[in-house]
PDB file of N, H, CA, C and O in Angstrom:
ATOM      1  N   MET A   1       0.838  -1.202   0.000  1.00  0.00           N
ATOM      2  CA  MET A   1       0.000   0.000   0.000  1.00  0.00           C
ATOM      3  C   MET A   1       0.873   1.251   0.000  1.00  0.00           C
ATOM      4  O   MET A   1       0.645   2.190  -0.764  1.00  0.00           O
ATOM      5  N   LYS A   2       1.882   1.242   0.879  1.00  0.00           N
ATOM      6  H   LYS A   2       2.067   0.479   1.500  1.00  0.00           H
ATOM      7  CA  LYS A   2       2.752   2.420   1.002  1.00  0.00           C
ATOM      8  C   LYS A   2       3.564   2.643  -0.286  1.00  0.00           C
ATOM      9  O   LYS A   2       3.703   3.774  -0.752  1.00  0.00           O
ATOM     10  N   THR A   3       4.093   1.556  -0.849  1.00  0.00           N
ATOM     11  H   THR A   3       3.979   0.638  -0.471  1.00  0.00           H
ATOM     12  CA  THR A   3       4.887   1.684  -2.076  1.00  0.00           C
ATOM     13  C   THR A   3       4.003   2.129  -3.240  1.00  0.00           C
ATOM     14  O   THR A   3       4.429   2.922  -4.080  1.00  0.00           O
ATOM     15  N   ARG A   4       2.769   1.615  -3.289  1.00  0.00           N
ATOM     16  H   ARG A   4       2.423   0.970  -2.607  1.00  0.00           H
ATOM     17  CA  ARG A   4       1.845   2.020  -4.354  1.00  0.00           C
ATOM     18  C   ARG A   4       1.559   3.515  -4.263  1.00  0.00           C
ATOM     19  O   ARG A   4       1.574   4.226  -5.268  1.00  0.00           O
ATOM     20  N   LEU A   5       1.300   3.973  -3.056  1.00  0.00           N
ATOM     21  H   LEU A   5       1.287   3.395  -2.240  1.00  0.00           H
ATOM     22  CA  LEU A   5       1.019   5.394  -2.842  1.00  0.00           C
ATOM     23  C   LEU A   5       2.234   6.228  -3.247  1.00  0.00           C
ATOM     24  O   LEU A   5       2.090   7.297  -3.841  1.00  0.00           O
ATOM     25  N   GLY A   6       3.430   5.734  -2.924  1.00  0.00           N
ATOM     26  H   GLY A   6       3.547   4.866  -2.442  1.00  0.00           H
ATOM     27  CA  GLY A   6       4.667   6.420  -3.308  1.00  0.00           C
ATOM     28  C   GLY A   6       4.807   6.511  -4.818  1.00  0.00           C
ATOM     29  O   GLY A   6       5.199   7.547  -5.355  1.00  0.00           O
ATOM     30  N   ASP A   7       4.480   5.409  -5.501  1.00  0.00           N
ATOM     31  H   ASP A   7       4.162   4.568  -5.065  1.00  0.00           H
ATOM     32  CA  ASP A   7       4.550   5.397  -6.970  1.00  0.00           C
ATOM     33  C   ASP A   7       3.557   6.389  -7.572  1.00  0.00           C
ATOM     34  O   ASP A   7       3.873   7.107  -8.520  1.00  0.00           O
ATOM     35  N   VAL A   8       2.354   6.414  -7.003  1.00  0.00           N
ATOM     36  H   VAL A   8       2.097   5.831  -6.232  1.00  0.00           H
ATOM     37  CA  VAL A   8       1.318   7.335  -7.495  1.00  0.00           C
ATOM     38  C   VAL A   8       1.777   8.779  -7.300  1.00  0.00           C
ATOM     39  O   VAL A   8       1.627   9.608  -8.197  1.00  0.00           O
ATOM     40  N   CYS A   9       2.336   9.077  -6.124  1.00  0.00           N
ATOM     41  H   CYS A   9       2.457   8.403  -5.395  1.00  0.00           H
ATOM     42  CA  CYS A   9       2.818  10.435  -5.841  1.00  0.00           C
ATOM     43  C   CYS A   9       3.950  10.802  -6.795  1.00  0.00           C
ATOM     44  O   CYS A   9       4.014  11.928  -7.289  1.00  0.00           O
ATOM     45  N   ASP A  10       4.841   9.844  -7.052  1.00  0.00           N
ATOM     46  H   ASP A  10       4.788   8.929  -6.651  1.00  0.00           H
ATOM     47  CA  ASP A  10       5.973  10.081  -7.950  1.00  0.00           C
ATOM     48  C   ASP A  10       5.475  10.371  -9.367  1.00  0.00           C
ATOM     49  O   ASP A  10       5.939  11.307 -10.018  1.00  0.00           O
ATOM     50  N   LYS A  11       4.528   9.560  -9.833  1.00  0.00           N
ATOM     51  H   LYS A  11       4.150   8.800  -9.304  1.00  0.00           H
ATOM     52  CA  LYS A  11       3.974   9.762 -11.179  1.00  0.00           C
ATOM     53  C   LYS A  11       3.226  11.088 -11.262  1.00  0.00           C
ATOM     54  O   LYS A  11       3.340  11.816 -12.248  1.00  0.00           O
ATOM     55  N   THR A  12       2.457  11.394 -10.216  1.00  0.00           N
ATOM     56  H   THR A  12       2.364  10.803  -9.415  1.00  0.00           H
ATOM     57  CA  THR A  12       1.698  12.648 -10.191  1.00  0.00           C
ATOM     58  C   THR A  12       2.656  13.836 -10.202  1.00  0.00           C
ATOM     59  O   THR A  12       2.426  14.823 -10.900  1.00  0.00           O
ATOM     60  N   GLY A  13       3.732  13.733  -9.420  1.00  0.00           N
ATOM     61  H   GLY A  13       3.919  12.931  -8.853  1.00  0.00           H
ATOM     62  CA  GLY A  13       4.732  14.801  -9.359  1.00  0.00           C
ATOM     63  C   GLY A  13       5.398  15.028 -10.705  1.00  0.00           C
ATOM     64  O   GLY A  13       5.586  16.167 -11.133  1.00  0.00           O
ATOM     65  N   ARG A  14       5.754  13.935 -11.368  1.00  0.00           N
ATOM     66  H   ARG A  14       5.601  13.010 -11.021  1.00  0.00           H
ATOM     67  CA  ARG A  14       6.394  14.044 -12.690  1.00  0.00           C
ATOM     68  C   ARG A  14       5.429  14.624 -13.714  1.00  0.00           C
ATOM     69  O   ARG A  14       5.805  15.470 -14.526  1.00  0.00           O
ATOM     70  N   THR A  15       4.187  14.164 -13.670  1.00  0.00           N
ATOM     71  H   THR A  15       3.882  13.477 -13.011  1.00  0.00           H
ATOM     72  CA  THR A  15       3.173  14.665 -14.601  1.00  0.00           C
ATOM     73  C   THR A  15       2.934  16.149 -14.349  1.00  0.00           C
ATOM     74  O   THR A  15       2.834  16.944 -15.283  1.00  0.00           O
ATOM     75  N   GLY A  16       2.844  16.509 -13.066  1.00  0.00           N
ATOM     76  H   GLY A  16       2.926  15.863 -12.307  1.00  0.00           H
ATOM     77  CA  GLY A  16       2.643  17.913 -12.697  1.00  0.00           C
ATOM     78  C   GLY A  16       3.773  18.784 -13.200  1.00  0.00           C
ATOM     79  O   GLY A  16       3.540  19.877 -13.714  1.00  0.00           O
ATOM     80  N   ALA A  17       5.009  18.297 -13.053  1.00  0.00           N
ATOM     81  H   ALA A  17       5.198  17.409 -12.635  1.00  0.00           H
ATOM     82  CA  ALA A  17       6.177  19.052 -13.517  1.00  0.00           C
ATOM     83  C   ALA A  17       6.154  19.175 -15.044  1.00  0.00           C
ATOM     84  O   ALA A  17       6.471  20.231 -15.592  1.00  0.00           O
ATOM     85  N   ALA A  18       5.779  18.095 -15.721  1.00  0.00           N
ATOM     86  H   ALA A  18       5.521  17.237 -15.276  1.00  0.00           H
ATOM     87  CA  ALA A  18       5.716  18.100 -17.184  1.00  0.00           C
ATOM     88  C   ALA A  18       4.647  19.068 -17.689  1.00  0.00           C
ATOM     89  O   ALA A  18       4.819  19.710 -18.724  1.00  0.00           O
ATOM     90  N   ILE A  19       3.537  19.166 -16.943  1.00  0.00           N
ATOM     91  H   ILE A  19       3.398  18.644 -16.101  1.00  0.00           H
ATOM     92  CA  ILE A  19       2.460  20.083 -17.327  1.00  0.00           C
ATOM     93  C   ILE A  19       2.835  21.524 -16.979  1.00  0.00           C
ATOM     94  O   ILE A  19       2.559  22.448 -17.745  1.00  0.00           O
ATOM     95  N   ALA A  20       3.467  21.707 -15.816  1.00  0.00           N
ATOM     96  H   ALA A  20       3.692  20.957 -15.194  1.00  0.00           H
ATOM     97  CA  ALA A  20       3.785  23.056 -15.330  1.00  0.00           C
ATOM     98  C   ALA A  20       4.864  23.740 -16.175  1.00  0.00           C
ATOM     99  O   ALA A  20       4.793  24.949 -16.395  1.00  0.00           O
ATOM    100  N   ALA A  21       5.862  22.984 -16.653  1.00  0.00           N
ATOM    101  H   ALA A  21       5.920  22.002 -16.474  1.00  0.00           H
ATOM    102  CA  ALA A  21       6.981  23.573 -17.394  1.00  0.00           C
ATOM    103  C   ALA A  21       6.525  24.403 -18.605  1.00  0.00           C
ATOM    104  O   ALA A  21       6.932  25.560 -18.711  1.00  0.00           O
ATOM    105  N   PRO A  22       5.705  23.873 -19.520  1.00  0.00           N
ATOM    106  CA  PRO A  22       5.259  24.685 -20.662  1.00  0.00           C
ATOM    107  C   PRO A  22       4.425  25.888 -20.247  1.00  0.00           C
ATOM    108  O   PRO A  22       4.508  26.949 -20.866  1.00  0.00           O
ATOM    109  N   ILE A  23       3.613  25.725 -19.186  1.00  0.00           N
ATOM    110  H   ILE A  23       3.545  24.864 -18.682  1.00  0.00           H
ATOM    111  CA  ILE A  23       2.766  26.833 -18.717  1.00  0.00           C
ATOM    112  C   ILE A  23       3.641  27.987 -18.241  1.00  0.00           C
ATOM    113  O   ILE A  23       3.349  29.151 -18.512  1.00  0.00           O
ATOM    114  N   ILE A  24       4.731  27.651 -17.519  1.00  0.00           N
ATOM    115  H   ILE A  24       4.969  26.705 -17.299  1.00  0.00           H
ATOM    116  CA  ILE A  24       5.651  28.686 -17.030  1.00  0.00           C
ATOM    117  C   ILE A  24       6.282  29.409 -18.222  1.00  0.00           C
ATOM    118  O   ILE A  24       6.395  30.635 -18.220  1.00  0.00           O
ATOM    119  N   HIS A  25       6.696  28.641 -19.247  1.00  0.00           N
ATOM    120  H   HIS A  25       6.605  27.645 -19.249  1.00  0.00           H
ATOM    121  CA  HIS A  25       7.299  29.250 -20.438  1.00  0.00           C
ATOM    122  C   HIS A  25       6.295  30.155 -21.146  1.00  0.00           C
ATOM    123  O   HIS A  25       6.635  31.263 -21.561  1.00  0.00           O
ATOM    124  N   VAL A  26       5.058  29.679 -21.284  1.00  0.00           N
ATOM    125  H   VAL A  26       4.782  28.779 -20.947  1.00  0.00           H
ATOM    126  CA  VAL A  26       4.010  30.463 -21.954  1.00  0.00           C
ATOM    127  C   VAL A  26       3.773  31.764 -21.201  1.00  0.00           C
ATOM    128  O   VAL A  26       3.607  32.823 -21.807  1.00  0.00           O
ATOM    129  N   ARG A  27       3.759  31.675 -19.857  1.00  0.00           N
ATOM    130  H   ARG A  27       3.894  30.815 -19.365  1.00  0.00           H
ATOM    131  CA  ARG A  27       3.544  32.874 -19.039  1.00  0.00           C
ATOM    132  C   ARG A  27       4.643  33.893 -19.301  1.00  0.00           C
ATOM    133  O   ARG A  27       4.363  35.087 -19.407  1.00  0.00           O
ATOM    134  N   TRP A  28       5.892  33.438 -19.408  1.00  0.00           N
ATOM    135  H   TRP A  28       6.119  32.468 -19.322  1.00  0.00           H
ATOM    136  CA  TRP A  28       7.007  34.362 -19.685  1.00  0.00           C
ATOM    137  C   TRP A  28       6.877  34.969 -21.075  1.00  0.00           C
ATOM    138  O   TRP A  28       7.167  36.151 -21.260  1.00  0.00           O
ATOM    139  N   TYR A  29       6.439  34.169 -22.068  1.00  0.00           N
ATOM    140  H   TYR A  29       6.203  33.209 -21.918  1.00  0.00           H
ATOM    141  CA  TYR A  29       6.255  34.704 -23.424  1.00  0.00           C
ATOM    142  C   TYR A  29       5.171  35.775 -23.436  1.00  0.00           C
ATOM    143  O   TYR A  29       5.291  36.783 -24.133  1.00  0.00           O
ATOM    144  N   ILE A  30       4.089  35.546 -22.644  1.00  0.00           N
ATOM    145  H   ILE A  30       3.991  34.728 -22.078  1.00  0.00           H
ATOM    146  CA  ILE A  30       3.003  36.535 -22.558  1.00  0.00           C
ATOM    147  C   ILE A  30       3.527  37.822 -21.927  1.00  0.00           C
ATOM    148  O   ILE A  30       3.250  38.918 -22.415  1.00  0.00           O
ATOM    149  N   ILE A  31       4.294  37.684 -20.830  1.00  0.00           N
ATOM    150  H   ILE A  31       4.520  36.795 -20.433  1.00  0.00           H
ATOM    151  CA  ILE A  31       4.856  38.862 -20.146  1.00  0.00           C
ATOM    152  C   ILE A  31       5.762  39.640 -21.108  1.00  0.00           C
ATOM    153  O   ILE A  31       5.662  40.862 -21.208  1.00  0.00           O
ATOM    154  N   LEU A  32       6.644  38.926 -21.811  1.00  0.00           N
ATOM    155  H   LEU A  32       6.725  37.933 -21.729  1.00  0.00           H
ATOM    156  CA  LEU A  32       7.553  39.576 -22.762  1.00  0.00           C
ATOM    157  C   LEU A  32       6.766  40.237 -23.895  1.00  0.00           C
ATOM    158  O   LEU A  32       7.105  41.336 -24.335  1.00  0.00           O
ATOM    159  N   GLY A  33       5.714  39.562 -24.364  1.00  0.00           N
ATOM    160  H   GLY A  33       5.438  38.669 -24.007  1.00  0.00           H
ATOM    161  CA  GLY A  33       4.881  40.115 -25.427  1.00  0.00           C
ATOM    162  C   GLY A  33       4.186  41.397 -24.994  1.00  0.00           C
ATOM    163  O   GLY A  33       4.125  42.360 -25.758  1.00  0.00           O
ATOM    164  N   VAL A  34       3.662  41.412 -23.773  1.00  0.00           N
ATOM    165  H   VAL A  34       3.712  40.629 -23.152  1.00  0.00           H
ATOM    166  CA  VAL A  34       2.992  42.606 -23.238  1.00  0.00           C
ATOM    167  C   VAL A  34       3.990  43.751 -23.104  1.00  0.00           C
ATOM    168  O   VAL A  34       3.692  44.884 -23.481  1.00  0.00           O
ATOM    169  N   VAL A  35       5.170  43.458 -22.570  1.00  0.00           N
ATOM    170  H   VAL A  35       5.412  42.537 -22.264  1.00  0.00           H
ATOM    171  CA  VAL A  35       6.216  44.483 -22.412  1.00  0.00           C
ATOM    172  C   VAL A  35       6.618  45.028 -23.783  1.00  0.00           C
ATOM    173  O   VAL A  35       6.766  46.238 -23.955  1.00  0.00           O
ATOM    174  N   PHE A  36       6.794  44.128 -24.759  1.00  0.00           N
ATOM    175  H   PHE A  36       6.674  43.145 -24.619  1.00  0.00           H
ATOM    176  CA  PHE A  36       7.179  44.533 -26.108  1.00  0.00           C
ATOM    177  C   PHE A  36       6.115  45.433 -26.734  1.00  0.00           C
ATOM    178  O   PHE A  36       6.442  46.460 -27.330  1.00  0.00           O
ATOM    179  N   MET A  37       4.845  45.051 -26.600  1.00  0.00           N
ATOM    180  H   MET A  37       4.580  44.217 -26.116  1.00  0.00           H
ATOM    181  CA  MET A  37       3.748  45.858 -27.152  1.00  0.00           C
ATOM    182  C   MET A  37       3.679  47.222 -26.469  1.00  0.00           C
ATOM    183  O   MET A  37       3.442  48.235 -27.128  1.00  0.00           O
ATOM    184  N   ASN A  38       3.884  47.252 -25.151  1.00  0.00           N
ATOM    185  H   ASN A  38       4.077  46.429 -24.616  1.00  0.00           H
ATOM    186  CA  ASN A  38       3.834  48.516 -24.413  1.00  0.00           C
ATOM    187  C   ASN A  38       4.957  49.457 -24.861  1.00  0.00           C
ATOM    188  O   ASN A  38       4.727  50.655 -25.026  1.00  0.00           O
ATOM    189  N   THR A  39       6.161  48.929 -25.057  1.00  0.00           N
ATOM    190  H   THR A  39       6.348  47.956 -24.922  1.00  0.00           H
ATOM    191  CA  THR A  39       7.280  49.769 -25.501  1.00  0.00           C
ATOM    192  C   THR A  39       7.032  50.242 -26.936  1.00  0.00           C
ATOM    193  O   THR A  39       7.365  51.375 -27.282  1.00  0.00           O
ATOM    194  N   LYS A  40       6.450  49.379 -27.767  1.00  0.00           N
ATOM    195  H   LYS A  40       6.180  48.458 -27.486  1.00  0.00           H
ATOM    196  CA  LYS A  40       6.148  49.730 -29.154  1.00  0.00           C
ATOM    197  C   LYS A  40       5.142  50.885 -29.186  1.00  0.00           C
ATOM    198  O   LYS A  40       5.312  51.846 -29.937  1.00  0.00           O
ATOM    199  N   ILE A  41       4.095  50.780 -28.363  1.00  0.00           N
ATOM    200  H   ILE A  41       3.957  49.999 -27.753  1.00  0.00           H
ATOM    201  CA  ILE A  41       3.066  51.831 -28.285  1.00  0.00           C
ATOM    202  C   ILE A  41       3.689  53.118 -27.729  1.00  0.00           C
ATOM    203  O   ILE A  41       3.404  54.213 -28.212  1.00  0.00           O
ATOM    204  N   ALA A  42       4.535  52.971 -26.717  1.00  0.00           N
ATOM    205  H   ALA A  42       4.766  52.080 -26.325  1.00  0.00           H
ATOM    206  CA  ALA A  42       5.172  54.139 -26.088  1.00  0.00           C
ATOM    207  C   ALA A  42       6.034  54.892 -27.106  1.00  0.00           C
ATOM    208  O   ALA A  42       6.060  56.123 -27.105  1.00  0.00           O
ATOM    209  N   PHE A  43       6.738  54.159 -27.973  1.00  0.00           N
ATOM    210  H   PHE A  43       6.717  53.159 -27.974  1.00  0.00           H
ATOM    211  CA  PHE A  43       7.589  54.815 -28.971  1.00  0.00           C
ATOM    212  C   PHE A  43       6.769  55.429 -30.105  1.00  0.00           C
ATOM    213  O   PHE A  43       7.195  56.407 -30.719  1.00  0.00           O
ATOM    214  N   ASN A  44       5.595  54.860 -30.385  1.00  0.00           N
ATOM    215  H   ASN A  44       5.249  54.065 -29.887  1.00  0.00           H
ATOM    216  CA  ASN A  44       4.736  55.402 -31.445  1.00  0.00           C
ATOM    217  C   ASN A  44       4.170  56.762 -31.069  1.00  0.00           C
ATOM    218  O   ASN A  44       4.010  57.627 -31.930  1.00  0.00           O
ATOM    219  N   PHE A  45       3.860  56.962 -29.769  1.00  0.00           N
ATOM    220  H   PHE A  45       3.990  56.259 -29.069  1.00  0.00           H
ATOM    221  CA  PHE A  45       3.245  58.222 -29.338  1.00  0.00           C
ATOM    222  C   PHE A  45       4.240  59.206 -28.775  1.00  0.00           C
ATOM    223  O   PHE A  45       3.860  60.307 -28.375  1.00  0.00           O
TER     224      PHE A  45
END
């Protein structure tokens, strides 16, 4: 029972990390995109 629970936690942790990694990258791309658009607008006006 204990080893099974450990395996489930390990798999869940790995899956969570695999899912979280792209989301973190996407968040940074959004932040950079917003900053880039703001500087572009600032230079236009």
